[in-house]
MARDRENMAR-281326 format. One line per 4 residues: number of its first residue (from 1); their letters; for each residue x, y, z of N, C-alpha, C. Coordinates in steps of 0.001 Angstrom, whole numbers. Layout:
N
NUM	A	X/Y/Z/X/Y/Z/X/Y/Z | ...
This chain:
358
1	MRKE	288077/92598/65058/288475/93018/66405/289800/93723/66241 | 289943/94914/66790/291183/95656/66721/291698/95899/68121 | 292972/95617/68324/293617/95820/69665/294593/96917/69533 | 294625/97814/70522/295540/98942/70492/296423/98907/71755
5	DNAG	297677/99377/71593/298593/99379/72690/298972/100798/73060 | 298917/101151/74315/299281/102478/74718/299929/102452/76045 | 301170/102982/76098/301946/102992/77339/302161/101613/77934 | 302250/100618/77029/302493/99255/77451/301261/98501/77860
9	GRVV	300053/99138/77833/298822/98462/78248/298007/98090/77046 | 297356/96950/77080/296500/96525/75997/295092/96390/76443 | 294128/96790/75647/292750/96797/76007/291892/96404/74828 | 290907/95579/75046/289877/95321/74057/288761/96288/74221
13	LMDG	288414/96969/73165/287385/98033/73216/286061/97481/72809 | 285103/97542/73649/283775/97025/73426/282743/98125/73318 | 281699/97941/72508/280626/98905/72531/279509/98425/73437 | 278438/99149/73530/277307/98797/74426/276647/97452/74073
17	RGEC	276883/96976/72797/276308/95695/72422/277282/94556/72804 | 278440/94917/73360/279380/93874/73718/280240/93457/72568 | 280239/94192/71442/281034/93852/70307/282315/94723/70257 | 283390/94119/69755/284623/94854/69673/284491/95959/68626
21	IAGG	285004/97131/68944/285044/98217/67971/286422/98816/67903 | 286690/99569/66828/287989/100198/66730/287935/101534/67505 | 289164/102039/67758/289252/103326/68475/289467/103148/69922 | 289999/104208/70555/290277/104147/71983/291628/103500/72223
25	AGEG	292164/103718/73383/293486/103171/73698/293524/102683/75070 | 294552/101884/75388/294790/101397/76733/295078/102545/77652 | 294918/102293/78971/295067/103343/79952/296220/102997/80874 | 297387/102702/80324/298589/102483/81157/298797/100970/81386
29	EHSR	299788/100712/82195/300309/99343/82312/299300/98403/82918 | 298325/98891/83624/297380/97989/84266/296257/97532/83332 | 296117/98157/82214/295081/97829/81266/295571/96710/80330 | 295115/95516/80573/295572/94399/79741/294450/93886/78868
33	EVMG	294791/93121/77884/293826/92621/76958/292936/91594/77591 | 291628/91762/77424/290651/90850/77970/289931/90147/76819 | 290152/88845/76743/289607/88109/75650/288472/87222/76128 | 287674/86844/75181/286591/85850/75443/285397/86461/76159
37	ASCT	284346/85627/76278/283121/86025/77006/282514/87306/76514 | 282646/87546/75187/282048/88793/74657/280565/88727/74709 | 279969/89852/74946/278542/89907/75152/277908/90440/73807 | 277134/89687/73178/276619/90064/71867/275310/90807/71951
41	GRDD	274660/90763/73155/273354/91351/73264/272253/90419/72823 | 272559/89260/72235/271550/88337/71870/271230/87408/73016 | 269959/87257/73290/269605/86538/74468/268182/86056/74281 | 267956/84771/74416/266584/84234/74137/265611/84645/75162
45	RSDG	266077/85143/76309/265116/85514/77346/264713/86974/77323 | 265467/87770/76544/265139/89183/76515/265723/89828/75292 | 265274/91098/75046/265780/91792/73891/267024/92630/74208 | 267624/92297/75360/268811/93043/75739/268563/94330/76438
49	MGTS	267302/94623/76613/266927/95890/77242/266337/95761/78599 | 266351/94500/79122/265862/94284/80477/264373/93955/80502 | 263671/93819/79324/262293/93514/79329/262071/92188/78659 | 261041/91463/79075/260815/90151/78492/260423/90210/77053
53	RGRD	261008/89322/76213/260625/89259/74818/259437/88392/74647 | 259023/87746/75701/257921/86703/75571/256563/87419/75468 | 255554/86653/75779/254186/87097/75669/253852/87992/76829 | 253156/89069/76562/252686/89955/77623/251300/90404/77232
57	DRSA	250315/89783/77813/248908/90079/77452/248341/91352/78095 | 249225/92012/78961/248664/93176/79620/248720/94386/78717 | 249874/94850/78339/249976/95961/77393/251439/96096/76941 | 251589/96406/75682/252971/96524/75144/253776/97588/75849
61	GMGT	254957/97171/76354/255877/98172/76971/255474/98576/78374 | 254400/97985/78924/253937/98428/80276/254354/97466/81365 | 254937/96365/81027/255241/95375/82122/256217/94395/81632 | 256253/93248/82346/257138/92191/82016/256367/91022/81448
65	GTGR	257062/89995/81066/256338/88828/80417/255567/88036/81390 | 255040/86883/80897/254123/86120/81686/254852/84981/82452 | 256154/85029/82422/256862/83960/83188/257432/82913/82238 | 257164/82942/80970/257704/82012/80021/259155/82416/79742
69	DDRS	260046/81516/79925/261482/81869/79873/262243/80665/79442 | 262903/80732/78310/263644/79599/77764/264870/79216/78671 | 265316/80178/79523/266526/79927/80284/266260/79050/81443 | 265188/79334/82245/265012/78567/83488/263544/78495/83847
73	AGMG	262666/78505/82894/261200/78434/83167/260771/79513/84145 | 261329/80678/83979/260871/81810/84815/261577/81880/86137 | 262565/80943/86359/263194/80976/87685/264190/82043/87842 | 264909/82401/86765/265863/83536/86797/266956/83422/87834
77	TGTG	267390/82253/88168/268391/82105/89204/269731/81821/88587 | 270779/82108/89377/272135/81872/88886/272723/80581/89429 | 274030/80520/89432/274712/79288/89708/275198/79175/91090 | 275265/80275/91807/275785/80230/93152/277308/80423/93234
81	RDDR	277946/80469/92029/279358/80688/92039/279666/82144/92244 | 280698/82426/92979/281107/83796/93321/282476/84100/92730 | 282577/83943/91389/283815/84307/90723/283815/85767/90401 | 284806/86457/90885/284802/87939/90849/285415/88504/89627
85	SAGM	285887/87681/88690/286445/88265/87499/285362/88717/86551 | 285683/89627/85645/284648/90103/84679/284205/88943/83810 | 282863/88793/83685/282302/87762/82908/282073/86483/83703 | 282343/86473/85025/282197/85293/85824/281207/85439/86934
89	GTGT	281047/86659/87456/280224/86834/88721/278796/86513/88404 | 278222/85599/89133/276862/85162/88913/276049/85284/90213 | 274707/85415/90080/273858/85480/91224/273417/84093/91598 | 272848/83962/92797/272401/82691/93240/270913/82539/93251
93	GRHD	270216/83584/93703/268749/83539/93684/268137/82474/94477 | 268919/81866/95364/268414/80682/96080/267317/80969/97072 | 267139/82207/97449/266126/82506/98443/264780/82854/97859 | 264642/82785/96509/263441/83173/95893/262278/82306/96346
97	QPDA	261190/82970/96760/259989/82248/97169/258980/82268/96008 | 258285/81167/95742/257382/81118/94622/256182/82086/94798 | 255805/82704/93679/254659/83574/93679/253615/82918/92721 | 252374/83256/92917/251301/82698/92089/251203/83466/90797
101	GMDG	251392/82777/89641/251280/83465/88356/249845/83668/87945 | 249626/84287/86771/248255/84600/86344/247462/83325/86076 | 248148/82245/85706/247464/80976/85414/247469/80070/86659 | 247840/80576/87804/247818/79782/89027/249098/79044/89255
105	QEVC	250016/79003/88301/251220/78264/88471/252186/79092/89293 | 253116/78416/89956/254118/79137/90738/255227/79644/89884 | 255491/80930/90024/256518/81616/89258/257483/82268/90231 | 258790/82097/90029/259788/82685/90920/260482/83847/90227
109	RPKV	260726/84907/91018/261538/86003/90545/262672/86183/91584 | 263814/86568/91113/264867/86948/92020/264417/88173/92880 | 264933/88274/94061/264594/89363/94938/265841/90102/95376 | 265802/91400/95308/266917/92273/95581/266488/93235/96665
113	LVIA	267381/93522/97635/267136/94495/98667/267891/95819/98283 | 267083/96903/98217/267673/98189/97915/267680/99057/99191 | 268770/99719/99438/268900/100561/100596/269344/101949/100141 | 268482/102911/100362/268795/104269/99788/267779/105260/100387
117	GYDQ	267784/106480/99892/266889/107505/100341/265577/107511/99631 | 264659/108385/100116/263364/108491/99467/263283/109840/98809 | 262944/109829/97550/262887/110997/96665/261423/111140/96145 | 260755/112244/96505/259356/112422/96136/259125/112323/94635
121	SAGA	260060/112749/93870/259891/112727/92388/260030/111326/91816 | 260517/110379/92581/260781/108989/92152/261811/108880/91105 | 262553/109991/90862/263627/109871/89858/264866/109225/90392 | 265052/109282/91678/266231/108691/92334/265749/107964/93589
125	GVLS	266703/107341/94336/266405/106660/95546/265637/105340/95415 | 264997/104940/96465/264420/103585/96477/263285/103456/95496 | 262528/104515/95256/261411/104410/94255/261959/104158/92874 | 263010/104843/92490/263664/104643/91195/264253/103198/91116
129	DVKT	264902/102855/92237/265540/101471/92291/264505/100388/92029 | 263406/100484/92718/262386/99448/92602/261751/99418/91191 | 261566/100597/90643/261025/100654/89253/262010/99977/88256 | 263280/100227/88469/264263/99616/87588/264288/98110/87735
133	LEAH	264218/97632/88920/264212/96166/89194/262962/95542/88605 | 261822/96173/88712/260573/95664/88133/260679/95581/86655 | 261274/96511/86040/261469/96495/84568/262312/95342/84115 | 263103/94792/85012/263952/93654/84695/263337/92336/85198
137	SVYG	262117/92369/85656/261446/91209/86209/262150/90686/87477 | 262619/91615/88299/263211/91324/89605/262373/92062/90658 | 262118/91381/91719/261298/91963/92766/262197/92692/93795 | 261832/93979/94069/262610/94765/94929/261962/95073/96294
141	YAVC	262720/94795/97390/262365/95262/98694/263170/96528/98969 | 262585/97511/99723/263272/98760/99899/263371/99146/101358 | 264584/99602/101739/264858/100121/103048/265333/101558/102915 | 264716/102433/103736/265037/103907/103610/266081/104250/104622
145	TGFT	267111/104947/104109/268151/105508/104984/267895/106965/105393 | 267053/107580/104608/266679/108974/104892/265545/109485/104035 | 264925/110499/104525/263769/111100/103802/264204/112428/103274 | 264286/112554/101966/264670/113784/101355/263461/114660/100989
149	FQNE	263571/115868/101331/262478/116807/100907/262950/117426/99640 | 262435/116929/98485/263017/117337/97210/262019/117078/96069 | 262423/117595/94891/261839/117229/93665/263030/116939/92684 | 262786/116826/91470/263875/116445/90529/264895/117625/90323
153	KTIR	264580/118782/90825/265468/119998/90596/266223/120392/91816 | 265704/120134/93008/266402/120657/94211/266108/119761/95456 | 267028/119792/96363/266836/119134/97681/266801/120264/98691 | 265724/120293/99452/265631/121354/100501/266269/120899/101823
157	RLEW	265996/119688/102259/266551/119173/103457/266454/117653/103511 | 267175/117090/104463/267110/115634/104664/266847/115293/106083 | 266137/114268/106296/265917/113720/107640/266432/112281/107605 | 267559/112067/108279/268201/110736/108241/267589/109823/109247
161	FSDE	267560/108534/108944/267173/107506/109884/268388/107054/110639 | 268206/106714/111924/269354/106220/112747/269739/104776/112262 | 270901/104335/112673/271297/102986/112307/270271/101979/112826 | 269771/102148/114002/268801/101196/114550/267524/101163/113739
165	EVFE	267091/102317/113264/265879/102367/112413/266115/101669/111079 | 267292/101844/110502/267620/101163/109266/267702/99604/109516 | 268329/99248/110611/268482/97815/110913/267080/97184/111116 | 266165/97897/111746/264823/97329/111944/264129/97108/110596
169	QIDL	264316/98008/109643/263678/97776/108352/264332/96564/107683 | 265636/96448/107748/266325/95310/107132/265828/94011/107741 | 265716/93977/109089/265300/92758/109748/263899/92338/109290 | 263018/93317/109098/261646/93043/108664/261666/92395/107236
173	CFES	262537/92910/106409/262639/92382/105047/263157/90973/105061 | 264138/90690/105909/264681/89349/105975/263697/88387/106662 | 262761/88871/107481/261777/88006/108080/260819/87486/106942 | 260677/88235/105867/259803/87889/104767/260481/86948/103771
177	TGFD	261743/87185/103471/262487/86410/102487/263973/86606/102685 | 264773/85963/101865/266224/86092/101957/266715/86842/100755 | 267942/87331/100837/268553/88150/99737/269964/87721/99546 | 270341/87548/98328/271756/87363/97999/272403/88588/97412
181	WVKM	271556/89545/96960/272096/90795/96343/271436/91987/97015 | 272248/93019/97266/271770/94228/97789/272404/95400/97033 | 271632/96445/96766/272093/97643/96127/271961/98802/97135 | 273038/99461/97392/273098/100520/98383/273375/101856/97735
185	GITR	272573/102869/98121/272753/104246/97630/273176/105154/98778 | 272491/106271/98937/272951/107222/99909/272757/106764/101352 | 273727/107078/102154/273702/106895/103614/274154/108183/104273 | 273918/108299/105569/274284/109496/106320/275812/109733/106324
189	SMQQ	276523/108609/106321/277988/108720/106412/278598/107425/105960 | 279904/107455/105726/280606/106197/105424/280475/105208/106544 | 280529/105726/107788/280404/104766/108955/279055/104106/108909 | 278001/104809/108601/276673/104166/108576/276663/103111/107452
193	ALNI	277153/103421/106311/277223/102424/105230/277943/101143/105678 | 279034/101288/106398/279815/100164/106906/279006/99427/107982 | 278328/100103/108852/277483/99495/109863/276371/98699/109246 | 275784/99219/108187/274687/98529/107500/275191/97216/106877
197	FHHL	276361/97289/106211/276892/96093/105606/277187/95031/106668 | 277747/95405/107816/278000/94462/108874/276665/93806/109355 | 275590/94628/109410/274305/94053/109807/273724/93112/108770 | 273927/93430/107491/273465/92505/106400/274204/91224/106520
201	RQHN	275458/91222/106856/276264/90007/106938/275749/89074/108062 | 275126/89657/109062/274551/88831/110126/273409/87961/109571 | 272670/88481/108609/271599/87760/108014/272135/86784/106913 | 273038/87214/106125/273562/86401/105047/275054/86679/104904
205	PAIR	275935/85859/105451/277370/86116/105349/277904/86195/103949 | 277181/85596/102957/277673/85582/101589/276986/86677/100741 | 276280/87557/101385/275502/88550/100580/276497/89440/99816 | 276106/89837/98593/276940/90639/97738/276290/91977/97518
209	MVMD	277130/93005/97597/276627/94372/97538/277137/95092/96284 | 276169/95803/95646/276493/96711/94605/276306/98127/95177 | 277318/98875/95253/277273/100175/95904/277437/101313/94927 | 276486/102238/94959/276526/103441/94206/276909/104555/95224
213	PVIR	278177/104960/95264/278587/105943/96315/278125/107318/96031 | 276890/107588/96453/276248/108871/96237/276862/109896/97140 | 277887/110576/96677/278614/111590/97542/277991/112926/97431 | 277536/113222/96202/276923/114562/95966/275817/114411/94919
217	ASSG	274651/114973/95194/273520/114911/94314/273761/115781/93074 | 273080/115438/92014/273170/116297/90814/272704/117745/91059 | 271858/117923/92114/271417/119229/92485/272472/120066/93224 | 273596/119360/93654/274683/119998/94361/274740/119676/95839
221	AAFW	273737/119005/96362/273705/118699/97800/274756/117598/98144 | 275548/117838/99189/276582/116855/99601/276072/115932/100625 | 276426/114601/100547/275976/113631/101482/277086/113153/102369 | 278273/112860/101792/279373/112340/102565/280456/113416/102741
225	TLGN	281170/113377/103844/282440/114091/104016/283478/113032/104407 | 284634/113117/103718/285628/112098/103890/286260/112174/105297 | 286747/113358/105681/287280/113561/107012/288224/112477/107446 | 287946/111829/108510/288744/110694/109006/288225/109323/108577
229	GRED	287390/109358/107496/286744/108096/107102/287470/107300/106085 | 288779/107575/105874/289524/106840/104874/289563/105336/105203 | 289777/104953/106465/289803/103554/106837/288431/102915/106626 | 287339/103649/106955/286032/103134/106755/285830/102928/105237
233	WEEI	286327/103846/104408/286121/103664/102994/286811/102450/102457 | 288042/102240/102900/288816/101063/102417/288096/99762/102806 | 287504/99737/103936/286765/98529/104385/285510/98339/103543 | 284781/99439/103311/283621/99395/102472/284017/98855/101091
237	LASC	285050/99365/100555/285496/98959/99194/285787/97442/99143 | 286435/96985/100202/286807/95559/100199/285536/94694/100434 | 284461/95295/100901/283204/94531/101150/282318/94515/99977 | 282543/95346/98981/281662/95454/97815/281997/94439/96775
241	YLLT	280952/93859/96143/281162/93060/94939/281435/93994/93773 | 280634/95088/93707/280735/96041/92576/280489/97485/93058 | 281350/98322/92697/281272/99761/93005/280940/100463/91694 | 280035/101456/91733/279619/102118/90525/279781/103638/90618
245	PNWE	280954/104164/90764/281170/105611/90840/281191/106258/89488 | 281049/107583/89437/281322/108300/88235/282691/108963/88349 | 283121/109693/87349/284436/110234/87347/284639/111242/88455 | 283651/112072/88684/283735/113115/89719/283888/112451/91109
249	EMGW	283131/111393/91366/283158/110716/92624/284549/110053/92900 | 285092/109442/91865/286418/108868/92012/287475/109909/92257 | 287303/111066/91605/288221/112129/91813/288132/112698/93227 | 286967/112644/93802/286813/113154/95173/287379/112157/96160
253	LYPG	287193/110852/95894/287706/109845/96799/289247/109705/96732 | 289778/109966/95516/291200/109791/95308/291805/111081/94608 | 291773/112178/95326/292153/113451/94673/293559/113383/94189 | 293808/113878/92959/295129/113941/92378/295593/112633/91722
257	DDIQ	294836/111548/91880/295298/110256/91338/294842/110147/89892 | 295577/109399/89111/295135/108941/87802/294007/107957/88038 | 292802/108278/87592/291625/107501/87956/291740/106105/87402 | 292163/105926/86167/292205/104647/85585/293243/103729/86321
261	KRCA	294411/104298/86618/295433/103489/87360/294895/103188/88767 | 294162/104069/89380/293613/103769/90704/292596/102632/90625 | 291735/102627/89619/290781/101547/89439/291471/100202/89226 | 292539/100217/88474/293343/99024/88214/293886/98464/89553
265	LLTQ	294460/99334/90382/295031/98981/91656/293975/98432/92595 | 292830/99111/92648/291762/98715/93594/291169/97369/93235 | 291184/96978/91983/290560/95701/91566/291525/94539/91376 | 292822/94807/91533/293809/93766/91296/293605/92604/92250
269	SGKT	293238/92863/93503/293117/91820/94475/291973/90866/94217 | 290988/91306/93389/289836/90456/93111/288770/90620/94125 | 288938/91452/95122/287918/91613/96171/286771/92448/95704 | 286967/93334/94764/285893/94180/94282/286092/94367/92775
273	NIYL	284984/94807/92165/284994/95203/90773/284459/96622/90728 | 284830/97369/89644/284410/98743/89489/283773/98934/88139 | 282555/99507/88139/281970/99990/86852/282010/101511/86948 | 282975/102052/86208/283224/103547/86219/282341/104155/85172
277	KGGH	281296/104890/85640/280370/105513/84729/280965/106691/84042 | 280691/106830/82732/281379/107813/81925/280544/109074/81645 | 279444/109244/82299/278603/110447/82005/279350/111736/82296 | 280270/111710/83216/281024/112935/83557/282472/112833/83005
281	HPHR	282728/111949/82045/284050/111815/81509/284460/113164/80786 | 285635/113691/81152/286038/114992/80634/286191/115060/79135 | 286547/113897/78516/286808/113937/77064/285848/112981/76242 | 285400/111899/76897/284621/110931/76151/283349/110675/76959
285	PGQD	282436/111556/77077/281211/111310/77870/280410/110163/77281 | 279888/109332/78157/279129/108168/77771/279928/106916/77583 | 281265/107015/77701/282103/105814/77586/282358/105323/79008 | 281997/104055/79278/282092/103469/80539/283217/102460/80611
289	FLWS	283712/102187/81838/284856/101257/82035/284486/100270/83102 | 284656/99010/82775/284402/97902/83700/285724/97315/84061 | 286089/97440/85354/287374/96990/85874/287122/95706/86725 | 287950/94743/86472/287916/93516/87343/289270/92863/87280
293	QGEV	289847/92561/88441/291167/91914/88582/292216/92713/87857 | 292095/94030/87929/293134/94868/87302/292996/95081/85834 | 292024/94424/85201/291817/94527/83751/290591/95307/83433 | 290563/95935/82240/289461/96824/81945/288819/96414/80632
297	RVLK	287531/96582/80586/286765/96497/79326/286066/97854/79161 | 286088/98323/77969/285537/99667/77666/284215/99449/76948 | 283158/100091/77416/281829/100064/76796/281504/101434/76295 | 281408/101488/74943/281105/102789/74323/279617/102797/73922
301	PEPG	279039/104014/73795/277666/104033/73285/277636/103525/71868 | 276512/102883/71512/276401/102316/70192/276372/103462/69171 | 277069/103285/68073/277080/104356/67072/275723/104559/66428 | 275438/105786/66122/274197/106116/65419/272980/106183/66252
305	LQEV	273124/106075/67578/271940/106187/68433/271532/107606/68612 | 270215/107796/68915/269698/109163/68990/270232/109865/70227 | 270005/111198/70255/270549/112017/71318/269924/111614/72657 | 270812/111650/73681/270365/111354/74993/270057/112620/75745
309	YPKH	269274/112564/76797/268895/113725/77574/269218/113437/79025 | 269911/114318/79701/270279/114073/81123/269047/113793/81943 | 269210/112849/82869/268097/112446/83738/268507/112544/85195 | 267626/112997/86013/267744/112933/87440/267744/111487/87864
313	GSGC	268745/111121/88700/268784/109732/89180/269344/108724/88275 | 269994/109131/87185/270481/108135/86229/271549/107196/86839 | 272330/107723/87837/273268/106845/88512/272576/105710/89309 | 271460/106048/89955/270695/105073/90676/270194/103983/89755
317	VMAS	269690/104434/88641/269144/103509/87628/270166/102538/87106 | 271349/103054/86791/272416/102229/86262/272853/101158/87314 | 273021/101592/88534/273437/100663/89540/272332/99624/89837 | 271111/100029/89811/270022/99020/90018/269885/98109/88840
321	ALTA	270114/98593/87624/270068/97710/86469/271162/96612/86531 | 272400/97071/86971/273487/96125/87126/273095/95048/88187 | 272554/95497/89291/272201/94575/90379/271103/93612/89871 | 270122/94100/89142/269064/93220/88625/269617/92150/87718
325	NLAL	270509/92542/86800/271057/91556/85838/271951/90542/86544 | 272672/91012/87560/273506/90078/88354/272598/89084/89110 | 271531/89575/89672/270569/88693/90399/269927/87705/89472 | 269746/88097/88217/269129/87187/87182/270092/86101/86745
329	GYSL	271394/86216/87159/272340/85179/86853/273293/85460/85760 | 273230/86712/85254/274183/87073/84164/275565/87307/84713 | 276568/87035/83894/277949/87318/84328/278095/88788/84506 | 279145/89205/85171/279446/90638/85364/279512/91371/84041
333	YEAA	280188/90848/83054/280328/91536/81802/278988/91573/81032 | 278272/90410/81047/276911/90453/80377/275982/91430/81090 | 276036/91494/82418/275224/92441/83148/275559/93872/82781 | 276845/94144/82584/277253/95474/82175/276694/95842/80791
337	CRSK	276839/94860/79867/276316/95116/78505/274814/95402/78502 | 274079/94602/79243/272618/94743/79268/272236/96035/79971 | 272919/96407/81023/272610/97620/81765/272978/98855/80927 | 274061/98763/80125/274384/99862/79269/273271/100127/78271
341	KYIH	272704/99088/77712/271598/99239/76804/270357/99844/77535 | 270121/99366/78742/268932/99878/79489/269069/101311/79783 | 270231/101727/80242/270379/103126/80651/270243/104024/79448 | 270700/103589/78272/270501/104427/77067/269012/104524/76740
345	RFLT	268312/103430/76911/266885/103456/76661/266203/104479/77646 | 266681/104450/78886/266115/105364/79894/266448/106775/79554 | 267668/107092/79123/268058/108458/78852/267411/109027/77580 | 266917/108167/76731/266294/108626/75527/264801/108487/75563
349	SNTT	264249/108186/76746/262802/107923/76864/261968/109176/76661 | 262516/110340/77025/261789/111604/76797/262819/112723/76963 | 262411/113982/76745/263292/115105/76850/263360/115808/78231 | 262556/115295/79150/262537/115878/80498/263647/115308/81359
353	TLGW	263786/115778/82591/264780/115222/83501/264294/113991/84277 | 263076/113581/84053/262544/112378/84674/262333/111293/83621 | 263039/110221/83670/263024/109201/82648/261867/108169/82893 | 261607/107427/81878/260605/106352/81884/261294/105025/81882
357	HH	260720/104082/82580/261251/102701/82635/260392/101781/81785 | 261023/101158/80836/260248/100217/80008/261232/99322/79254
């Protein structure tokens, strides 16, 4: 393990496997050394890629296991503790309802509510979210905030749902089951995102939200305008368990700021965590940063891996993978390690802009 000091800050540098690697430097006085709880990627219940390592009599690579799970007999639930530091945040899964397995036995899966737009190509939005959850053996319910007329290359127009229409969808989902985790993507405005979160809290005051702030699509279409929404944004931020912006989005939210210092300040209170996606990093693309309680862990791509190919909706996939792993009961840092592996697998699945989930 090599530790480096830069501008008074110390940081432990991790790769996608959760192992310490050399290289990289601290990002100022807020980056402190984070020790312990290293994620090795070894896990008796999976191969680290979000798919079951157990028996799967259906077809190799086409689904999940049969429910055999050394961790919790297929229950996949967490501890109920809401420790917000990196490596501590766990899911509860207490609302899981038993499903009938192939052999007639009851099998439980965690359930996650995704709230986002509808993309006909299924590369982004709720279709992509649900596919990602399913690949992690997590069941996804989906609420639509808007209907996009699009394919993987362009968005022609959007038809947004009103707050009341979104609330009605949420209510129907909660009539069926309960949720401890929700992943939110595009909304019509910051105010709508905040209204949705308040409505979710009426159903479950302890619900935890992973938010992917989709401000602008890869096609160039803009969804949010900041305007007078700064106060709304600050309240949204305080309400999130995990925020998953990329570099461009953080720059838009905090123009002119040092992004790393801003992430340290935003997470010092312990109210929220930030997974800063590095796909748009100006100097080190693919290097991600996990911020919690003002401290950072750096996740680098594994050395020697094959070339990746840009994918439509990769931000949605990453946020959903993080939510799935948190719902399965993994700590925040373990969830980050596993999701980093999954997104690499997704980005290398083929050479087109639409990735495969497996």
